[in-house]
BAROTI-944799 format. One record per residue (C-alpha): y, x, z; residue number from 1. Coordinates in Angstrom, 3 decimals, m for minus. Each point is the difference from the previous one (the first is absolute). Example, Ala and Ser with C-alpha at 12.3 -4.5 7.8 and 13.67 -1.06 7.14 Angstrom:
# BAROTI-944799
((m4.500, 12.300, 7.800), 1) ((3.440, 1.370, m0.660), 2) 
END
This chain:
# BAROTI-944799
((1.636, 25.878, m54.636), 1) ((m1.927, 2.803, m1.531), 2) ((m2.660, m0.896, m2.531), 3) ((m2.869, 2.332, m0.766), 4) ((1.130, 2.981, m2.042), 5) ((3.655, m0.971, 0.178), 6) ((2.925, 1.429, 1.911), 7) ((1.973, m1.310, 2.946), 8) ((2.261, m2.181, m2.135), 9) ((m2.829, m2.332, m1.038), 10) ((0.458, m3.532, 1.270), 11) ((m3.359, m1.710, m0.457), 12) ((m2.759, m0.911, 2.418), 13) ((m2.488, 2.851, m0.027), 14) ((m2.664, m2.391, 1.246), 15) ((0.415, m2.465, m2.830), 16) ((m0.033, 2.724, m2.624), 17) ((m2.950, 1.975, 1.328), 18) ((m2.178, m2.665, 1.491), 19) ((0.702, m3.396, m1.602), 20) ((m3.416, m1.346, 0.969), 21) ((0.771, 0.680, 3.634), 22) ((2.853, m2.473, m0.145), 23) ((m1.499, m2.667, m2.224), 24) ((m3.643, m0.358, 1.052), 25) ((0.417, m1.364, 3.502), 26) ((m2.102, m3.068, m0.814), 27) ((m3.338, 1.806, 0.155), 28) ((m2.271, m0.825, 2.921), 29) ((m0.978, 2.579, 2.601), 30) ((m3.483, 0.128, m1.514), 31) ((1.350, 0.691, m3.472), 32) ((2.229, 2.727, 1.391), 33) ((m2.862, 1.731, 1.811), 34) ((m2.438, m0.122, m2.909), 35) ((1.822, 2.594, m2.091), 36) ((1.660, 1.931, 2.792), 37) ((m0.002, 3.727, 0.620), 38) ((m2.933, 0.666, 2.363), 39) ((2.121, 1.885, 2.537), 40) ((2.420, m2.858, 0.595), 41) ((m2.857, m2.502, m0.089), 42) ((m1.742, 1.890, 2.819), 43) ((3.199, 0.017, 2.039), 44) ((0.479, m3.731, m0.510), 45) ((m3.523, m0.535, 1.318), 46) ((0.839, 2.005, 3.131), 47) ((3.094, m2.122, 0.566), 48) ((m1.931, m3.229, m0.576), 49) ((m2.546, 0.992, 2.635), 50) ((2.596, 0.298, 2.751), 51) ((0.294, m2.791, 2.562), 52) ((3.173, m2.072, m0.178), 53) ((2.003, 0.403, 3.210), 54) ((3.200, m1.786, 1.044), 55) ((0.655, 1.576, 3.413), 56) ((2.854, 2.508, m0.361), 57) ((m1.316, 2.435, 2.589), 58) ((m3.408, 0.112, m1.698), 59) ((1.566, 0.392, m3.423), 60) ((1.958, 2.973, 1.300), 61) ((m3.159, 1.605, 1.328), 62) ((m1.830, m0.690, m3.248), 63) ((2.611, 1.486, m2.327), 64) ((0.255, 3.109, 2.157), 65) ((m3.776, 0.456, 0.105), 66) ((m0.252, m0.373, m3.769), 67) ((2.735, 2.536, m0.558), 68) ((m1.571, 2.514, 2.353), 69) ((m3.371, m0.456, m1.711), 70) ((1.384, 1.604, m3.165), 71) ((0.349, 3.266, 1.871), 72) ((2.501, 2.736, m0.743), 73) ((m0.219, 3.022, m2.259), 74) ((m0.615, 3.206, 1.928), 75) ((3.214, 1.650, m1.207), 76) ((2.309, m2.718, 1.334), 77) ((2.199, 0.972, 2.913), 78) ((1.057, m2.842, 2.333), 79) ((2.844, 0.171, 2.510), 80) ((1.351, m2.780, 2.202), 81) ((3.749, m0.534, m0.082), 82) ((2.866, m2.205, 1.097), 83) ((2.296, m0.934, m2.869), 84) ((3.224, m1.194, 1.543), 85) ((m1.939, m1.582, 2.828), 86) ((m2.630, m1.527, m2.307), 87) ((m3.589, 1.230, 0.521), 88) ((m1.019, 1.890, m3.115), 89) ((m2.362, 2.579, m1.397), 90) ((0.380, 2.950, m2.323), 91) ((m2.798, 0.788, m2.425), 92) ((0.017, 2.986, m2.314), 93) ((m2.334, 1.804, m2.363), 94) ((0.068, 3.576, m1.289), 95) ((2.911, 0.634, m2.324), 96) ((2.153, m2.866, 1.265), 97) ((3.686, 0.771, m0.367), 98) ((1.615, 0.329, 3.405), 99) ((3.234, m1.607, m1.213), 100) ((m1.506, m3.035, m1.784), 101) ((m1.127, m3.076, 1.940), 102) ((m1.732, m3.268, m0.812), 103) ((1.040, m2.569, 2.605), 104) ((m2.932, m2.434, 0.038), 105) ((0.013, m3.567, 1.320), 106) ((m3.433, m1.621, 0.154), 107) ((m1.078, m3.484, m1.019), 108) ((m1.527, m2.782, 2.065), 109) ((2.376, m2.934, m0.323), 110) ((2.277, 1.421, 2.725), 111) ((m2.658, m1.179, 2.464), 112) ((m2.912, 2.455, m0.299), 113) ((m0.444, 3.598, m1.143), 114) ((0.755, 3.335, 1.635), 115) ((m0.150, 3.745, m0.392), 116) ((m3.782, m0.190, 0.348), 117) ((m0.433, m2.594, m2.755), 118) ((1.920, 2.012, m2.594), 119) ((m0.331, 3.672, 0.982), 120) ((m2.509, 0.815, m2.749), 121) ((2.227, m1.571, m2.659), 122) ((3.246, 1.514, 1.279), 123) ((m1.508, 3.492, 0.026), 124) ((m1.119, m0.272, m3.627), 125) ((3.332, m1.457, m1.080), 126) ((1.745, 2.959, 1.609), 127) ((m2.389, 2.364, m1.782), 128) ((0.699, m1.640, m3.366), 129) ((3.738, 0.228, 0.594), 130) ((m0.130, 3.635, 1.104), 131) ((1.845, m1.013, 3.151), 132) ((m0.455, m0.579, 3.697), 133) ((m0.545, m3.645, 0.895), 134) ((1.545, m1.729, 2.996), 135) ((m1.807, m3.263, 0.750), 136) ((1.701, m2.514, 2.278), 137) ((m1.705, m2.021, 2.722), 138) ((2.758, m2.575, m0.233), 139) ((0.151, m3.010, 2.303), 140) ((m2.081, m3.029, m0.976), 141) ((0.318, m3.763, 0.387), 142) ((m0.470, m2.213, 1.903), 143) ((1.021, 2.400, 2.768), 144) ((2.872, 1.341, m2.103), 145) ((1.000, m2.379, m2.819), 146) ((2.429, 0.485, m2.879), 147) ((1.993, 2.185, m0.397), 148) ((m1.691, 2.508, 2.342), 149) ((m1.937, 1.839, m2.768), 150) ((3.179, 0.393, m2.057), 151) ((1.828, 1.382, 3.007), 152) ((m2.814, 2.467, 0.638), 153) ((m0.061, 1.161, m3.623), 154) ((3.755, 0.570, 0.106), 155) ((m0.323, 1.932, 3.277), 156) ((m2.674, 2.223, m1.528), 157) ((2.140, 0.662, m3.057), 158) ((2.917, 0.975, 2.223), 159) ((m2.392, 2.321, 1.848), 160) ((m0.954, 1.751, m3.230), 161) ((3.630, 0.468, m1.006), 162) ((0.864, 1.309, 3.469), 163) ((m2.926, 2.404, m0.280), 164) ((1.603, 1.602, m3.038), 165) ((m2.038, m1.675, m2.738), 166) ((2.241, m0.685, m2.988), 167) ((m0.069, m3.671, m1.079), 168) ((m0.974, 0.909, m3.557), 169) ((m3.067, 1.760, 1.444), 170) ((m1.259, m3.214, 1.620), 171) ((m2.190, m2.655, m1.605), 172) ((m0.701, m3.257, 1.808), 173) ((m3.434, m1.431, m0.746), 174) ((m2.055, m2.886, 1.298), 175) ((m2.644, m2.572, m0.818), 176) ((m0.048, m3.798, 0.203), 177) ((2.492, m0.974, 2.722), 178) ((0.873, 3.678, 0.077), 179) ((0.723, m0.185, m3.726), 180) ((2.610, m2.650, 0.733), 181) ((1.247, 2.019, 2.953), 182) ((0.688, 2.909, m2.363), 183) ((2.694, m2.050, m1.741), 184) ((1.216, m1.702, 3.187), 185) ((0.468, 3.434, 1.562), 186) ((2.055, 1.092, m3.002), 187) ((2.240, m3.041, 0.441), 188) ((0.375, 0.834, 3.696), 189) ((0.752, 3.639, m0.876), 190) ((2.742, m1.141, m2.359), 191) ((1.342, m2.402, 2.611), 192) ((0.208, 2.865, 2.487), 193) ((2.044, 2.063, m2.442), 194) ((m2.697, 2.656, m0.393), 195) ((m1.006, 1.713, m3.253), 196) ((m3.050, m1.387, m1.775), 197) ((m3.322, 1.869, m0.165), 198) ((m1.217, 1.593, m3.192), 199) ((m2.313, m2.874, m0.939), 200) ((m2.269, m2.768, 1.235), 201) ((m3.689, m0.721, m0.589), 202) ((m1.098, m3.617, 0.520), 203) ((m3.768, m0.639, 0.016), 204) ((m1.035, m3.663, m0.377), 205) ((3.341, m1.010, 1.528), 206) ((0.558, m3.221, 1.930), 207) ((3.632, m0.848, m0.680), 208) ((0.096, m3.819, m0.025), 209) ((m0.801, m1.403, 3.434), 210) ((0.059, m3.535, m1.420), 211) ((m2.867, 0.824, m2.391), 212) ((1.574, m1.794, m2.954), 213) ((m1.670, 2.042, m2.748), 214) ((m2.390, m1.824, m2.343), 215) ((m2.586, 2.754, 0.453), 216) ((m0.566, m1.235, 3.559), 217) ((m1.921, m2.847, m1.618), 218) ((m0.929, 1.534, m3.368), 219) ((m1.766, 2.958, 1.596), 220) ((m1.356, m1.777, 3.082), 221) ((m3.589, 0.050, m1.275), 222) ((0.230, 3.643, m1.062), 223) ((1.666, 1.610, 3.030), 224) ((m2.564, 0.831, 2.727), 225) ((2.491, 0.763, 2.776), 226) ((3.414, m1.716, m0.151), 227) ((0.333, m3.787, m0.121), 228) ((3.103, m2.150, 0.229), 229) ((m0.827, m1.793, 3.254), 230) ((m0.722, 3.225, 1.828), 231) ((3.027, 1.850, m1.232), 232) ((2.295, m2.921, 0.840), 233) ((m1.482, 0.030, 3.490), 234) ((0.926, 3.675, 0.348), 235) ((3.478, m0.775, m1.355), 236) ((0.502, m2.647, 2.678), 237) ((m1.119, 2.376, 2.742), 238) ((2.280, 2.747, m1.251), 239) ((3.092, m2.090, m0.698), 240) ((m0.169, m1.999, 3.246), 241) ((2.482, m2.499, m1.410), 242) ((2.126, 2.424, m2.015), 243) ((0.967, m0.801, m3.580), 244) ((m2.836, 1.030, m2.376), 245) ((2.615, 0.630, m2.684), 246) ((1.769, 2.653, 2.045), 247) ((0.182, 3.109, m2.198), 248) ((m1.399, 2.127, 2.831), 249) ((m3.070, m2.275, 0.082), 250) ((m0.310, m0.889, m3.698), 251) ((1.816, 2.748, m1.916), 252) ((m0.129, m1.874, m3.323), 253) ((2.889, m2.068, 1.384), 254) ((2.148, 3.040, 0.720), 255) ((2.577, 1.901, m1.995), 256) ((m2.035, 2.963, m1.251), 257) ((2.827, 1.821, m1.766), 258) ((0.138, 3.681, 0.840), 259) ((m3.602, 0.376, 1.114), 260) ((m1.954, 3.072, m1.134), 261) ((m2.828, m0.053, m2.573), 262) ((m2.977, m2.175, 0.960), 263) ((m3.666, 0.293, m0.883), 264) ((m1.756, m3.365, 0.364), 265) ((m3.796, m0.094, m0.244), 266) ((m1.988, m3.238, 0.176), 267) ((m3.503, m1.151, m0.877), 268) ((m0.422, m2.560, m2.778), 269) ((m2.193, m2.259, 2.154), 270) ((2.350, m0.097, 2.990), 271) ((1.553, m3.204, 1.246), 272) ((3.027, 2.240, 0.630), 273) ((0.254, 0.872, m3.706), 274) ((3.111, m2.130, m0.397), 275) ((1.603, 1.635, 3.045), 276) ((m0.166, 3.310, m1.847), 277) ((1.311, m1.555, m3.212), 278) ((2.851, m1.741, 1.817), 279) ((0.964, 3.239, 1.738), 280) ((m0.053, 1.892, m3.287), 281) ((2.178, m2.662, m1.617), 282) ((2.499, m0.133, 2.874), 283) ((0.298, 3.784, 0.106), 284) ((0.351, 0.299, m3.781), 285) ((2.743, m2.629, m0.066), 286) ((1.795, 2.152, 2.587), 287) ((m0.299, 3.041, m2.306), 288) ((m2.564, 1.703, 2.204), 289) ((m2.493, 2.148, m1.885), 290) ((m3.459, m1.561, 0.394), 291) ((m3.446, 1.241, m0.967), 292) ((m2.222, m3.095, 0.236), 293) ((m3.752, 0.545, m0.234), 294) ((m2.474, m2.893, m0.112), 295) ((m3.545, 1.340, 0.368), 296) ((m2.778, m2.098, m1.599), 297) ((m2.723, m1.260, 2.355), 298) ((1.591, 1.600, 3.058), 299) ((0.248, m1.751, 3.342), 300) ((2.573, 0.102, 2.764), 301) ((0.825, 3.606, 0.980), 302) ((m2.986, 1.412, m1.907), 303) ((1.367, 3.481, 0.748), 304) ((m1.542, m0.129, 3.478), 305) ((m3.471, 0.161, m1.589), 306) ((0.703, 3.298, m1.759), 307) ((m3.075, 1.675, 1.474), 308) ((m2.221, m2.285, m2.096), 309) ((2.320, m1.329, m2.683), 310) ((1.198, 2.088, m2.912), 311) ((2.838, m2.448, m0.694), 312) ((1.183, 0.542, 3.568), 313) ((0.169, 3.741, m0.550), 314) ((1.792, m0.455, m3.311), 315) ((2.545, m2.393, 1.513), 316) ((0.758, 2.455, 2.802), 317) ((0.358, 2.801, m2.544), 318) ((2.393, m2.126, m2.059), 319) ((2.069, m0.720, 3.091), 320) ((0.037, 3.661, 0.922), 321) ((1.256, 0.927, m3.459), 322) ((2.780, m2.596, 0.290), 323) ((1.107, 1.323, 3.386), 324) ((m0.078, 3.611, m1.192), 325) ((2.246, m0.978, m2.896), 326) ((2.639, m1.710, 2.105), 327) ((m0.100, 1.857, 3.315), 328) ((2.194, 2.852, m1.101), 329) ((0.213, 3.608, 1.037), 330) ((m3.718, 0.810, 0.099), 331) 
END
């Protein structure tokens, strides 16, 4: 793994070297955390805390879409509906985007909620940062379409890009939360299909352990305002529908990651999914995959989506864009 200021051959956790407090101070209460917190993230946490707690899947789908649409879209973003190998999808582009470079984006939502509407604002800005067009997938969701439907859809979309003349090294696969895990699962499926790997992957707050075995599930429970173990295990049960949670296409940390392209992993220090990111970084590093692991102090699950009001969100997107520009070759 790359450490700050070091080259690709470094083999130490960037998170532990840059942000030791983020990994060792999980015992603080939520009140202690908030008292000294950056005012932007504190304001966002207050917004999240004010939301009603809903369990109905249909309502949760409506809610996440409405919240995503409420962010709005920059006036220079071009949106075009598409079908990517039979999967409903959407192109977004901004001025200056390279026609031959593509970010294939798979949204989060526990494989149960989320859509093009919920993530359009984020996908457009990620494409802008990468200097590429973005193709967001409206992949099938559980319970209507359980595992491995999203993996199949991601593979179909990747085949579509290759068939469209996009060189594999000009493709980055990116995603958040469940989508962050789907990034790596898709790469395993791509390898299994005998296809060339993309240029790189960008995993934002990835969910890669559907058994939720990481200690941070408990250590960060009081600090994480969005993701809790009971809820995420409920989503895992809906998605798996009886399948093995240790299947590499469901929980990529249990797969053979040899031969995968460079990965950027970004996670917030207060996330219950912190250990998912650390376990993914470890598994990939042991397989000789180049990993850039970033643990961001004070940040919550998928803080990037709040970029309109959060400087750290803008900086994280910029960092991801720089990573993609480095590894998506030919631009």
